[in-house]
C-alpha positions as CSV (number, residue, x, y, z in Angstrom):
1,M,-77.5,-19.3,7.5
2,K,-75.1,-16.9,6.8
3,G,-73.7,-16.3,3.1
4,L,-76.5,-18.5,1.5
5,W,-76.4,-16.1,-1.5
6,Q,-72.4,-15.8,-1.8
7,G,-71.6,-16.5,-5.6
8,Q,-75.0,-15.2,-7.0
9,A,-75.6,-12.0,-8.9
10,P,-76.1,-9.0,-6.3
11,L,-79.8,-8.5,-5.6
12,P,-80.7,-5.5,-7.2
13,E,-79.4,-7.1,-10.4
14,R,-82.0,-10.6,-9.5
15,L,-84.9,-8.6,-8.8
16,R,-84.2,-6.1,-11.9
17,P,-87.3,-6.3,-13.7
18,R,-87.5,-7.8,-16.9
19,D,-90.5,-5.9,-18.7
20,L,-93.1,-2.5,-17.9
21,S,-95.6,-4.8,-15.6
22,E,-92.5,-5.9,-13.3
23,V,-91.7,-1.9,-13.0
24,V,-92.1,-0.6,-9.4
25,G,-92.4,3.7,-9.5
26,Q,-92.6,6.4,-12.0
27,P,-96.6,6.4,-12.9
28,H,-96.5,10.1,-14.4
29,L,-94.4,7.9,-16.9
30,L,-95.5,4.3,-17.2
31,G,-98.7,4.8,-16.1
32,P,-101.7,3.8,-18.7
33,K,-101.6,7.3,-20.0
34,G,-97.9,7.9,-19.6
35,P,-95.9,9.3,-22.2
36,L,-92.9,7.3,-21.5
37,R,-95.2,4.3,-22.0
38,A,-96.4,5.2,-24.8
39,L,-93.6,5.8,-26.4
40,I,-91.9,2.8,-25.5
41,E,-95.1,0.9,-27.1
42,S,-94.9,3.1,-30.4
43,G,-91.4,2.2,-30.4
44,N,-91.1,5.6,-32.4
45,F,-88.3,7.5,-30.8
46,T,-84.4,7.8,-31.4
47,A,-82.8,9.7,-28.4
48,L,-83.9,9.9,-24.7
49,I,-82.7,11.4,-22.1
50,F,-83.4,10.2,-18.5
51,W,-82.9,12.7,-15.7
52,G,-83.5,11.6,-11.9
53,P,-81.6,10.3,-8.9
54,P,-80.3,6.8,-8.7
55,G,-81.7,4.2,-7.9
56,T,-84.7,5.2,-9.8
57,G,-85.1,2.4,-12.5
58,K,-83.0,4.5,-15.7
59,T,-80.9,1.6,-16.6
60,T,-83.7,-1.2,-16.1
61,L,-86.3,0.9,-18.7
62,G,-83.3,1.1,-21.1
63,R,-83.1,-2.8,-21.1
64,I,-86.6,-3.2,-21.4
65,I,-87.2,-0.7,-24.0
66,A,-84.2,-2.3,-25.7
67,A,-85.6,-5.7,-25.1
68,R,-89.1,-4.9,-26.7
69,L,-87.3,-3.3,-29.7
70,G,-85.1,-6.3,-30.3
71,A,-82.4,-4.4,-30.9
72,K,-78.7,-4.9,-28.8
73,F,-78.2,-3.1,-25.6
74,V,-75.0,-1.6,-25.2
75,W,-74.1,-0.1,-21.6
76,A,-71.6,2.5,-21.0
77,S,-70.6,5.0,-18.0
78,A,-69.6,8.0,-19.4
79,A,-67.4,8.7,-16.1
80,L,-65.2,5.7,-17.7
81,V,-65.5,4.9,-21.2
82,S,-63.6,7.0,-24.1
83,T,-65.5,9.2,-26.9
84,G,-63.2,6.5,-29.3
85,E,-65.0,3.6,-27.6
86,V,-68.4,5.3,-28.3
87,R,-67.6,5.6,-31.7
88,K,-66.8,2.4,-32.2
89,A,-70.3,1.9,-30.7
90,L,-71.8,4.3,-33.0
91,E,-70.0,3.1,-35.8
92,S,-71.4,-0.8,-35.1
93,S,-75.2,0.5,-35.1
94,R,-74.6,2.9,-38.3
95,Q,-73.4,-0.4,-40.3
96,L,-76.1,-2.8,-38.7
97,W,-79.0,0.0,-39.5
98,E,-77.1,0.6,-43.3
99,R,-77.5,-3.4,-43.9
100,T,-80.4,-4.7,-42.2
101,G,-82.7,-1.3,-41.0
102,G,-81.7,-2.8,-37.6
103,R,-80.1,-0.1,-34.9
104,D,-78.1,-0.9,-31.3
105,L,-79.6,0.8,-28.0
106,L,-76.9,2.8,-26.5
107,F,-77.2,3.8,-23.1
108,L,-74.9,6.4,-22.2
109,D,-74.9,6.6,-18.2
110,E,-73.6,9.8,-16.4
111,I,-73.6,11.5,-19.5
112,H,-73.1,15.0,-17.6
113,R,-69.9,14.1,-16.5
114,W,-68.7,14.3,-20.7
115,N,-67.7,17.8,-21.7
116,R,-69.6,19.8,-24.7
117,A,-66.8,18.8,-27.2
118,Q,-67.1,14.7,-25.8
119,Q,-71.4,15.3,-26.4
120,D,-70.5,16.8,-29.9
121,V,-69.7,12.4,-31.6
122,L,-72.9,11.9,-30.8
123,L,-74.6,14.5,-32.8
124,P,-74.3,13.3,-36.2
125,Y,-75.4,9.6,-35.7
126,L,-78.5,10.5,-33.7
127,E,-79.4,13.2,-36.5
128,E,-79.5,10.3,-39.1
129,G,-80.9,8.1,-36.7
130,S,-78.4,5.5,-37.1
131,V,-78.6,4.5,-33.2
132,L,-81.1,4.7,-30.4
133,F,-79.8,6.4,-27.9
134,I,-80.3,7.2,-23.9
135,G,-78.4,9.2,-21.8
136,A,-79.0,9.0,-18.0
137,T,-77.9,11.8,-15.9
138,T,-78.8,12.7,-12.2
139,E,-77.7,16.4,-13.2
140,N,-79.7,19.0,-14.5
141,P,-79.8,18.4,-18.3
142,S,-80.5,22.4,-18.8
143,F,-76.9,22.7,-17.4
144,A,-75.1,19.8,-18.0
145,L,-75.8,19.0,-21.6
146,R,-75.4,20.8,-25.2
147,P,-78.4,22.6,-25.9
148,A,-77.8,20.9,-29.8
149,L,-78.3,17.3,-28.0
150,L,-81.1,18.4,-26.1
151,S,-82.7,19.6,-29.5
152,R,-82.5,15.9,-30.4
153,A,-83.9,14.6,-27.5
154,Q,-87.0,13.8,-25.5
155,L,-86.5,14.8,-21.4
156,F,-87.9,12.3,-19.1
157,V,-87.9,13.1,-15.4
158,F,-87.8,10.4,-13.1
159,R,-88.9,10.8,-9.5
160,P,-87.4,8.9,-6.0
161,L,-89.8,6.5,-5.2
162,S,-92.6,6.8,-2.6
163,E,-92.5,5.1,0.3
164,E,-95.6,2.8,-0.9
165,E,-93.3,2.0,-3.6
166,L,-90.3,1.4,-1.9
167,G,-92.9,-0.9,0.4
168,E,-94.0,-3.0,-2.8
169,L,-90.3,-3.8,-4.3
170,L,-89.3,-4.5,-0.5
171,S,-92.2,-7.2,0.0
172,R,-90.9,-8.4,-3.1
173,A,-87.4,-9.2,-2.2
174,L,-89.0,-10.8,0.8
175,S,-91.1,-13.1,-1.2
176,D,-90.2,-13.3,-4.6
177,E,-88.3,-16.6,-5.3
178,R,-85.5,-14.0,-7.5
179,G,-84.8,-12.3,-3.5
180,Y,-85.1,-14.4,-0.6
181,G,-88.0,-16.7,-1.4
182,G,-90.4,-15.8,2.5
183,R,-87.0,-17.0,4.1
184,V,-86.6,-13.7,5.4
185,S,-89.4,-11.6,6.8
186,L,-88.8,-8.0,9.0
187,T,-90.5,-6.6,11.9
188,P,-93.0,-3.5,11.2
189,E,-89.9,-1.3,12.8
190,A,-87.4,-2.7,10.8
191,R,-89.1,-2.3,7.6
192,A,-90.2,0.8,8.0
193,F,-86.4,2.2,8.8
194,L,-85.5,-0.1,5.6
195,I,-87.8,2.7,3.2
196,R,-86.3,5.6,5.5
197,Y,-82.9,3.9,5.0
198,A,-83.4,4.0,1.1
199,D,-84.8,7.6,0.8
200,G,-86.2,6.9,-2.8
201,D,-83.7,5.1,-3.8
202,A,-84.7,1.2,-5.1
203,R,-80.7,0.2,-5.7
204,R,-80.1,1.6,-1.9
205,L,-82.9,-0.6,-0.6
206,L,-82.1,-3.9,-2.0
207,T,-78.3,-3.6,-1.1
208,A,-79.0,-2.5,2.3
209,L,-81.4,-5.5,2.6
210,E,-78.5,-7.9,1.1
211,T,-76.3,-6.6,3.6
212,A,-78.5,-7.2,6.6
213,V,-79.0,-10.8,5.5
214,A,-75.6,-11.3,5.0
215,A,-74.7,-10.6,8.1
216,E,-77.4,-11.6,10.1
217,G,-78.8,-14.2,8.3
218,E,-82.3,-15.5,7.5
219,G,-85.3,-15.3,9.8
220,E,-87.1,-12.2,11.0
221,L,-84.8,-9.2,11.6
222,T,-85.0,-6.4,14.0
223,L,-84.2,-2.7,14.1
224,E,-81.4,-3.3,16.1
225,Q,-80.5,-6.2,13.4
226,L,-80.4,-3.7,10.8
227,S,-78.9,-1.2,12.8
228,R,-75.8,-3.4,13.8
229,A,-75.7,-5.0,10.4
230,L,-75.8,-1.1,8.3
231,G,-73.4,0.1,11.0
232,R,-76.0,3.4,11.4
233,K,-77.9,4.0,14.7
234,A,-81.6,3.8,13.8
235,P,-83.8,6.4,15.9
236,R,-87.1,5.8,17.4
237,Y,-89.1,7.8,14.7
238,D,-92.1,7.4,12.6
239,R,-93.0,9.8,10.2
240,A,-96.9,9.6,10.6
241,G,-97.1,8.6,14.6
242,E,-96.3,10.6,17.8
243,E,-92.3,11.2,17.7
244,H,-92.6,12.9,14.4
245,Y,-94.8,15.5,15.9
246,N,-92.6,15.5,19.4
247,L,-89.7,16.3,17.6
248,I,-90.8,18.7,14.8
249,S,-92.3,20.3,18.4
250,A,-89.2,20.4,20.5
251,L,-87.2,22.0,16.6
252,H,-89.5,24.6,16.7
253,K,-90.0,25.7,20.0
254,S,-86.2,25.7,20.2
255,I,-85.5,28.2,17.7
256,R,-89.1,30.3,19.2
257,N,-86.8,30.2,22.3
258,S,-83.6,31.2,20.9
259,D,-81.8,28.3,21.5
260,V,-79.3,27.7,18.6
261,D,-78.0,24.8,20.1
262,A,-81.0,22.7,21.2
263,A,-82.3,24.0,17.5
264,L,-79.2,22.2,15.8
265,Y,-79.9,19.2,17.8
266,W,-83.2,18.4,16.9
267,L,-82.8,19.0,13.4
268,A,-80.1,16.7,13.3
269,R,-82.1,14.2,14.8
270,M,-85.0,14.5,12.7
271,L,-82.7,14.6,9.6
272,E,-80.5,11.5,10.5
273,S,-83.8,9.8,11.7
274,G,-85.1,10.0,7.6
275,E,-87.0,12.8,8.0
276,D,-88.0,14.5,4.6
277,P,-85.8,17.8,4.2
278,R,-88.3,19.3,2.5
279,Y,-90.8,19.2,5.3
280,L,-88.3,20.7,7.4
281,A,-87.3,23.2,5.1
282,R,-91.1,24.4,4.6
283,R,-91.5,24.3,8.5
284,L,-88.6,26.4,9.0
285,V,-90.5,28.8,6.3
286,R,-93.3,28.9,8.6
287,I,-91.2,29.8,11.5
288,A,-89.5,32.4,10.0
289,S,-93.1,34.2,9.6
290,E,-95.0,33.1,12.7
291,D,-91.9,33.2,15.4
292,V,-89.8,36.1,13.8
293,G,-91.8,38.3,11.4
294,L,-91.2,41.5,10.7
295,A,-88.7,41.7,13.3
296,D,-86.1,40.7,11.2
297,P,-87.6,40.6,7.6
298,G,-84.5,39.0,6.1
299,A,-85.1,35.5,8.0
300,L,-88.1,34.8,5.6
301,R,-85.7,34.9,2.7
302,L,-83.0,33.1,4.2
303,A,-85.5,30.3,5.0
304,V,-86.8,30.5,1.5
305,A,-83.3,30.7,0.2
306,A,-82.7,26.9,2.2
307,A,-86.0,25.1,0.9
308,Q,-84.8,26.5,-2.4
309,A,-81.1,24.3,-1.6
310,V,-83.1,21.3,-0.5
311,E,-84.7,21.0,-3.9
312,L,-81.7,21.7,-5.7
313,V,-79.4,19.1,-4.5
314,G,-80.9,17.0,-2.0
315,M,-79.4,15.0,1.0
316,P,-76.9,15.3,2.2
317,E,-76.0,18.1,0.5
318,C,-78.7,20.3,1.9
319,E,-78.6,19.7,5.5
320,L,-76.2,22.7,6.0
321,A,-78.2,25.2,4.4
322,L,-80.8,23.9,6.5
323,A,-78.7,24.2,9.4
324,Q,-77.5,27.8,8.5
325,A,-81.3,28.6,8.1
326,A,-82.0,27.0,11.7
327,V,-79.2,28.7,13.6
328,Y,-80.4,32.2,11.8
329,L,-83.7,31.8,13.2
330,A,-83.0,31.1,16.5
331,L,-80.4,34.0,16.1
332,A,-83.0,36.6,15.3
333,P,-84.7,38.7,17.2
334,K,-88.4,37.4,17.8
335,S,-91.9,39.0,17.2
336,N,-95.0,37.5,16.4
337,A,-97.0,40.4,15.6
338,L,-97.4,39.2,12.1
339,Y,-99.3,36.1,13.2
340,R,-101.4,37.3,15.5
341,A,-102.3,40.4,13.3
342,Y,-103.2,37.4,10.4
343,G,-104.9,35.3,13.0
344,E,-107.1,38.3,14.0
345,A,-107.8,39.3,10.5
346,K,-108.6,35.6,9.6
347,A,-111.2,35.1,12.8
348,D,-112.7,38.8,11.5
349,V,-113.8,37.4,8.0
350,Q,-114.7,34.0,9.6
351,R,-117.2,35.5,12.0
352,T,-118.1,38.7,10.4
353,I,-120.6,39.4,8.0
354,N,-118.7,39.9,4.6
355,E,-119.1,43.5,4.0
356,P,-119.4,45.0,0.2
357,V,-116.1,46.7,-1.1
358,P,-116.8,50.1,-0.4
359,L,-117.4,52.2,-3.2
360,H,-114.8,54.4,-3.2
361,L,-112.7,51.1,-3.4
362,R,-113.9,50.1,-6.3
363,N,-112.6,50.8,-10.1
364,P,-115.4,52.8,-11.7
365,V,-114.6,50.4,-15.2
366,T,-117.1,51.9,-16.9
367,E,-119.4,54.9,-17.2
368,A,-122.2,52.8,-15.8
369,M,-119.9,52.0,-12.7
370,R,-119.1,55.7,-11.8
371,E,-122.8,56.5,-12.0
372,L,-123.3,53.9,-9.5
373,G,-120.5,55.8,-7.6
374,Y,-117.8,53.5,-7.9
375,G,-114.6,55.4,-7.3
376,K,-116.1,58.3,-5.4
377,G,-114.2,59.7,-2.8
378,Y,-110.8,57.8,-3.6
379,Q,-107.6,60.0,-3.1
380,Y,-104.2,58.9,-4.7
381,A,-102.2,58.7,-2.2
382,H,-99.2,60.0,-4.4
383,D,-100.9,63.2,-5.0
384,L,-100.8,64.1,-1.5
385,P,-98.0,65.8,0.6
386,E,-97.8,63.0,3.0
387,G,-98.4,60.0,0.1
388,V,-101.2,58.8,2.6
389,A,-105.1,59.8,2.1
390,P,-106.9,60.3,5.2
391,M,-109.6,57.4,3.8
392,E,-110.9,54.5,5.5
393,C,-110.0,51.2,3.5
394,L,-112.1,48.8,5.7
395,P,-115.2,48.1,5.5
396,P,-117.3,50.5,7.8
397,G,-118.4,47.4,10.1
398,L,-114.9,47.4,11.2
399,S,-113.5,51.0,11.0
400,G,-110.6,51.2,13.2
401,R,-109.8,47.9,13.5
402,E,-106.2,47.4,14.3
403,Y,-104.2,44.1,13.5
404,Y,-100.9,44.9,13.3
405,R,-99.6,45.9,16.3
406,P,-95.5,45.8,16.4
407,K,-93.3,44.9,19.0
408,E,-90.0,46.6,20.9
409,S,-87.8,44.2,18.6
410,G,-85.6,44.1,15.9
411,W,-86.8,46.0,12.6
412,E,-90.3,46.4,14.4
413,A,-89.0,48.4,16.7
414,R,-87.9,51.1,14.1
415,V,-91.3,51.0,12.7
416,R,-93.9,51.3,15.2
417,E,-93.3,55.4,15.1
418,R,-94.1,54.5,11.3
419,L,-97.1,52.8,11.9
420,R,-98.7,55.0,14.5
421,E,-98.0,57.9,12.0
422,L,-99.5,55.9,9.0
423,R,-103.0,55.2,10.9
424,R,-103.5,58.7,12.0
425,L,-102.8,60.2,8.8
426,I,-105.3,57.6,7.2
427,R,-108.2,58.7,10.1
428,G,-107.7,62.1,9.3
429,Q,-106.2,63.2,13.0
430,N,-104.0,66.3,13.6
431,S,-100.5,66.0,15.2
């Protein structure tokens, strides 16, 4: 039956936790030994800053704190409210404080939208403690907020909800009478898709579920129904299943084969399927060393920069940074010489005895060490005309072993002769 919940509050509001026991997520803050839980239970604070992505419980925690302290909850959005309106709320709390010792709790959402002059309005009231204050932001407070404000507040970082936490919240929405009371269910595929679609955002999860129920009615909802209701294709995908490994294999091998178009397609396919962009960033960093290596030393720098962009801006803004890295890696000259070299060195470590470090490579820190031969025969490379000493640095059992064999590709083609000359000097061979 469609439209059953018309006229009621939205599902995220109906399911908003009423106390700490109902809060899902943020165990690092609200667990048994969490610092925010301890602060809430003690009630000993004046100003807090909540920093985190949308749908992670910042406003909910503000309401719960106000209820626990018996304070009036005054919510305002910095995007909509004027400094005059906020000053009026601050003055109201100051008058209450002067009359009774009680205080209101002012929750200023999107505080990063206020410029530094506007933020100054808060400072006198926080300094004297006449108001309880929580500022919520999705932007880095170090950049968005005045140092004077930050110094008067305690900062807590909220994290996106995990898939397990979103699953718990989804189960509650389906079973709780404030939600659908068991009248709606999801197939396993639909459930997995909805959790991925939420991307760590509880409000997005519940809004999507409510949209699907309004469009498709009660009963069991399938993946196809969710896709239709949300206007979003639901690719066949499972982060932990075979399709995940199939797709990442396709992306990796497309880049290795320098197929730019295929690399873009498989990257987009995974991102649109809900893959964690951090996983993709890590894989691109791996590709930069495994398949490009020293054929283009800039590949690793760009891949790492893309990974940093993912952490800095998140989805969907980081999509292009990942695409830029994938295209660069596909275009770059390829060499697996570094990958093979490290593999051979690691194999030698595992299959040969761990020989002692040669005495000439040991640092003679004490006189006793010097008497034992530590450092004897060591030659300081900078003192030699060629800058290389005729001195073996591998253990005796591996003397003369060559791991790194550069290819005739990109930058490696230029270092082949250099490496050949270095090895000749190290072995004390004449030209």
